[in-house]
C-alpha positions, 0 to 999 in steps of 0.5 A: 523471493515471495510472489508479491515481490514481483509486483513490488519490483514492478512498482519500484521500476515503473514509478520509483522516481515519482513523488506522491502524497499519502492522500494520493496513495489513500485514494488509490487504495480506495479505488482498488478496494472499490474494484476488488472488494475481496481485498478490503481486509488486506488493504486495510491491514496494509494501510493501518500498518503504514499509518502506525509505523512510527508509533512508539507504543507498538514497539 
């Protein structure tokens, strides 16, 4: 188990039954980066990865 799995598990346990829009998630990413600018690159990479999950060209 990776260390980050703990946060992922907490997210799933606390909010796993909620439905949110991708616009809501994008706004939370922006807020997080505003508060934690050192994480701009990892958040950007995660957002880009999520945005491109269904791209056939990347396979």
